[in-house]
Every structure is written in structure tokens, then in C-alpha cells.
BAFI-3210 file (N, C-alpha, C; in Angstrom, 3 decimals, decimal comma, padded with zeros to 6 digits):
// residues 113
n [1|2|3|4|5|6|7|8|9|10|11|12|13|14|15|16|17|18|19|20|21|22|23|24|25|26|27|28|29|30|31|32|33|34|35|36|37|38|39|40|41|42|43|44|45|46|47|48|49|50|51|52|53|54|55|56|57|58|59|60|61|62|63|64|65|66|67|68|69|70|71|72|73|74|75|76|77|78|79|80|81|82|83|84|85|86|87|88|89|90|91|92|93|94|95|96|97|98|99|100|101|102|103|104|105|106|107|108|109|110|111|112|113]
n.u [015,026|013,837|010,849|009,846|007,248|005,609|007,330|006,132|005,558|004,877|001,795|-001,718|-001,695|000,744|002,216|004,470|004,678|002,268|002,714|004,890|003,715|001,900|003,698|005,335|003,492|002,737|005,177|005,803|003,575|004,070|006,028|005,746|006,714|007,716|006,344|004,779|002,163|002,662|004,564|003,122|000,940|001,943|001,607|-001,065|-004,484|-005,777|-007,965|-007,725|-005,176|-005,680|-007,373|-005,603|-003,898|-005,133|-004,915|-004,088|-001,077|-000,563|-002,696|-002,414|-002,023|000,763|002,893|005,244|007,929|007,673|006,626|005,757|004,305|001,582|000,084|-003,206|-005,342|-005,015|-006,652|-008,002|-009,263|-009,027|-007,361|-006,240|-004,304|-002,401|-000,850|001,501|002,688|005,345|004,271|001,886|-000,179|-002,297|-002,924|-005,451|-005,314|-006,582|-006,164|-006,082|-005,857|-004,527|-004,233|-002,517|-001,095|-000,355|-000,465|-002,332|-003,114|-006,344|-007,949|-007,634|-007,654|-007,596|-007,075|-008,351|-006,142]
n.v [-002,370|-002,811|-004,114|-006,019|-006,418|-009,516|-010,424|-010,496|-011,044|-012,721|-012,271|-011,380|-009,410|-008,202|-005,319|-004,255|-005,496|-004,593|-001,788|-001,816|-002,696|-000,600|001,568|000,671|000,580|003,314|004,551|003,460|004,372|007,073|007,106|007,434|006,410|004,198|000,923|001,403|000,415|-002,315|-002,166|-000,803|-002,485|-004,845|-004,651|-004,887|-006,210|-008,648|-007,694|-004,895|-004,586|-005,370|-003,251|-001,080|-001,536|-000,390|002,306|005,527|006,909|009,599|010,854|010,746|012,530|014,718|013,640|014,159|013,638|010,939|011,789|010,859|007,925|006,802|004,458|004,587|003,249|000,329|-001,951|-005,297|-007,746|-005,625|-002,621|000,828|003,381|006,410|008,373|010,938|013,384|015,394|017,238|017,962|016,272|013,753|010,390|008,164|004,947|001,715|-001,397|-004,989|-008,045|-011,066|-014,431|-015,967|-014,174|-012,008|-008,533|-006,522|-003,956|-002,798|-000,722|002,767|006,336|009,786|012,413|015,409|017,955]
n.w [018,123|014,879|013,540|010,860|008,325|008,463|010,318|012,686|016,146|019,223|021,026|020,889|022,799|022,623|022,602|021,390|018,881|017,812|017,708|015,934|013,533|013,004|012,771|010,645|008,497|008,431|007,836|005,289|003,885|003,423|001,496|-001,651|-004,071|-006,826|-006,479|-004,279|-003,493|-002,983|-000,917|001,123|001,272|002,406|005,119|005,580|005,832|003,528|001,928|002,056|000,986|-001,653|-002,470|-002,246|-004,349|-006,482|-006,240|-007,343|-006,968|-007,287|-006,210|-003,504|-000,557|000,059|002,493|003,808|006,100|008,443|011,603|014,165|015,691|017,503|019,576|020,177|021,248|022,625|022,404|022,058|019,817|018,067|017,424|017,724|016,167|015,720|013,252|012,754|010,511|009,097|007,345|008,400|007,935|009,240|010,101|011,029|012,168|011,942|013,374|013,221|014,960|013,866|014,463|012,860|011,255|012,816|013,851|011,663|009,283|009,145|008,246|007,291|007,730|006,737|009,066|010,331|011,364]
ca.u [014,936|012,698|010,197|009,275|006,039|005,911|008,186|005,326|005,858|004,070|000,366|-002,590|-001,386|002,112|002,150|005,625|004,288|001,215|003,369|005,729|002,837|001,403|004,839|005,740|002,497|002,822|006,426|005,670|002,524|004,634|006,983|004,818|007,403|007,404|006,168|004,070|001,071|003,229|005,183|002,071|000,087|002,514|001,169|-002,526|-005,311|-005,830|-008,943|-007,160|-004,071|-006,282|-007,845|-004,450|-003,300|-005,847|-004,738|-003,157|-000,273|-000,620|-003,815|-002,088|-001,471|002,168|002,934|006,506|008,526|006,907|007,048|005,578|003,147|001,170|-001,057|-004,174|-006,255|-004,419|-007,632|-007,747|-008,308|-008,997|-006,623|-006,142|-003,071|-002,407|000,454|001,676|003,735|005,859|003,418|000,650|-001,089|-002,444|-003,699|-005,988|-005,068|-007,246|-005,467|-006,740|-004,913|-004,803|-003,296|-001,536|-000,312|-000,060|-001,217|-002,465|-003,935|-007,680|-008,349|-007,009|-008,294|-006,968|-007,709|-008,077|-005,247]
ca.v [-003,250|-002,644|-005,360|-005,903|-007,189|-010,937|-010,761|-010,273|-012,016|-012,560|-012,549|-010,233|-008,392|-007,740|-003,943|-003,976|-005,918|-003,667|-000,529|-002,045|-002,755|000,762|002,378|000,200|001,064|004,774|004,882|003,114|005,204|008,372|006,931|007,133|006,058|002,890|-000,169|001,884|-000,473|-003,544|-001,848|-000,503|-003,659|-005,909|-004,425|-004,819|-007,380|-008,879|-006,848|-003,546|-004,702|-005,368|-001,884|-000,194|-001,783|000,425|003,723|006,362|007,577|011,054|011,354|010,630|013,811|014,728|013,427|014,561|012,574|010,480|012,440|009,903|007,032|006,489|003,565|005,360|002,305|-001,000|-003,009|-006,523|-007,888|-004,406|-001,544|002,060|004,161|007,646|008,758|012,356|013,642|016,764|018,104|018,233|015,156|012,756|009,213|007,281|003,601|000,648|-002,662|-006,188|-009,118|-012,367|-015,363|-016,487|-013,102|-010,926|-007,292|-006,064|-002,759|-003,096|000,469|004,010|007,530|011,068|013,090|016,845|018,250]
ca.w [016,982|013,996|013,175|009,526|008,055|008,415|011,451|013,881|017,169|020,412|021,048|020,677|023,803|022,415|022,092|020,536|017,535|017,397|017,352|014,755|012,363|012,749|012,320|009,319|007,551|008,349|007,151|003,875|003,301|003,036|000,390|-002,743|-005,308|-007,411|-005,532|-003,087|-003,078|-002,422|000,380|002,099|001,375|003,243|006,493|005,591|005,539|002,082|001,236|001,936|000,032|-002,990|-002,772|-002,399|-005,662|-007,471|-005,895|-008,110|-005,930|-007,485|-005,393|-002,085|-000,107|000,476|003,934|004,417|006,911|009,596|012,841|015,261|015,692|018,857|019,743|020,962|021,897|022,426|022,651|021,315|018,727|017,248|018,092|016,945|016,286|014,937|012,704|012,456|009,529|009,144|006,516|009,124|007,700|010,288|009,745|012,059|011,663|012,686|013,199|013,727|015,229|013,278|015,109|011,906|010,632|013,756|013,676|010,283|009,124|008,654|007,510|007,730|007,176|007,068|010,182|010,362|012,487]
c.u [013,680|012,148|009,554|007,995|006,440|006,823|007,459|005,688|004,916|002,605|-000,413|-002,267|000,025|002,098|003,352|005,310|003,199|001,819|004,209|004,887|002,325|002,518|005,289|004,787|002,644|004,081|006,294|004,610|003,096|005,560|006,228|005,476|006,973|007,321|005,396|003,029|001,603|003,847|004,121|001,224|000,622|002,046|-000,331|-003,204|-005,474|-006,800|-008,435|-005,987|-004,597|-006,750|-006,677|-003,792|-003,950|-005,647|-003,727|-002,367|-000,225|-001,733|-003,563|-001,485|-000,014|002,218|004,167|007,053|007,595|007,480|006,950|004,335|002,847|-000,003|-002,017|-005,169|-005,725|-005,386|-007,300|-009,058|-008,266|-008,283|-006,568|-004,811|-003,245|-000,981|000,433|002,858|004,150|005,040|002,164|-000,389|-001,102|-003,284|-004,173|-005,925|-005,781|-006,548|-006,293|-005,681|-005,408|-003,789|-002,225|-000,603|000,087|-000,933|-001,174|-003,357|-005,252|-008,200|-007,576|-007,802|-007,508|-007,777|-007,361|-007,196|-005,932]
c.v [-002,940|-004,021|-005,157|-006,697|-008,651|-011,376|-010,456|-011,351|-011,785|-012,878|-011,271|-009,104|-007,816|-006,349|-003,581|-004,345|-005,007|-002,351|-000,684|-002,081|-001,363|001,642|001,960|000,695|002,572|005,222|004,629|003,956|006,503|008,292|006,473|006,783|004,696|001,799|000,205|000,877|-001,759|-003,287|-001,623|-001,747|-004,770|-005,816|-004,639|-006,176|-007,465|-007,952|-005,419|-003,552|-004,664|-003,974|-000,940|-000,351|-000,933|001,922|004,380|007,172|009,091|011,671|011,246|011,951|013,678|014,646|014,047|013,370|012,183|011,132|011,470|009,056|006,705|005,521|004,282|004,481|000,901|-002,138|-004,238|-007,203|-006,689|-003,324|-000,339|002,745|005,430|007,944|010,245|012,505|015,109|017,732|018,561|017,138|014,237|011,606|008,521|005,880|002,594|-000,666|-003,801|-007,264|-010,418|-013,338|-015,906|-015,413|-011,981|-009,711|-006,846|-004,821|-003,176|-001,946|001,668|005,163|008,766|011,706|014,561|017,149|019,022]
c.w [016,180|013,651|011,821|009,398|007,929|009,538|012,757|014,896|018,322|020,178|020,799|021,664|023,655|021,777|021,229|019,083|016,980|016,925|016,081|013,480|012,006|012,191|010,917|008,239|007,348|007,611|005,654|003,178|002,742|001,827|-000,852|-004,070|-005,837|-006,344|-004,285|-002,607|-002,443|-001,049|001,446|002,343|002,251|004,686|006,675|005,442|004,024|001,353|001,074|000,958|-001,393|-003,389|-003,007|-003,767|-006,754|-007,255|-006,831|-007,090|-006,112|-006,632|-003,893|-001,630|000,324|002,001|004,572|005,192|008,050|010,850|014,013|015,019|017,141|018,817|020,687|021,698|021,648|022,727|021,817|020,961|017,778|018,054|017,161|017,218|015,467|014,511|012,388|011,515|009,594|008,305|007,254|008,923|008,917|009,739|011,002|011,471|012,559|012,345|013,774|013,924|014,607|013,874|014,161|011,361|011,583|013,480|012,222|010,261|008,490|007,796|008,040|007,136|007,584|008,174|010,093|011,562|013,588]
res [x|x|x|x|x|x|x|x|x|x|x|x|x|x|x|x|x|x|x|x|x|x|x|x|x|x|x|x|x|x|x|x|x|x|x|x|x|x|x|x|x|x|x|x|x|x|x|x|x|x|x|x|x|x|x|x|x|x|x|x|x|x|x|x|x|x|x|x|x|x|x|x|x|x|x|x|x|x|x|x|x|x|x|x|x|x|x|x|x|x|x|x|x|x|x|x|x|x|x|x|x|x|x|x|x|x|x|x|x|x|x|x|x]
***
């Protein structure tokens, strides 16, 4: 079962919800068409959502298809995941757990392969 943004469930220790948030963000990140900021922003904390609204999608590197997402550190309330794309692009994703909103993306960065 896929879990969408806003459909978080469980607690801070629920790795299924953690993985779903990381995968949802990584999937939407690669699709840079119209509405990109809103799609990606649904997975993020408010401050990151606001910053994403200012991004020119022409400056986002071509990701290709999402290959895989792995939770690399399921700590709580901060966790880390990595996304790999068919283009070779990798993203390191930092997530934070909010009791009201579940797992949200706090920040991300490109990683050298």
C-alpha cells in the first residue's frame, strides 16, 4: 500500500510511515512539470515548502526515474534516507517527526555518487 502525504499513521517509531514520506518526496522531486513545488512541498515542513515555491525547476538536475529509497538512519525524531535515481543523481533526505503531521522532510541535498 502506498501512503500519501497527509495519510501518515502510527508513531515516531513507525518505519513504514517514515519510508512512505521519503519515497513520496523523492518520487515527486523527479517530476519537475507544472505544480512541482506544491507536489514536493506536501511532504515537507512549512519552511522548506516556502523555499521550494521559489525554485526555478529549470535549475533542478534531471533525475530520471526513482530507482530506490533507503532509510539510512531511522533515529527519532530526526531520521535520514537516501534516494537513488536512474540518472545517477542521489539525494540525502533528512526527516523530522511531528506528532500532528507525521514524518516531514526537513531538508535535502544532492550527494556525489
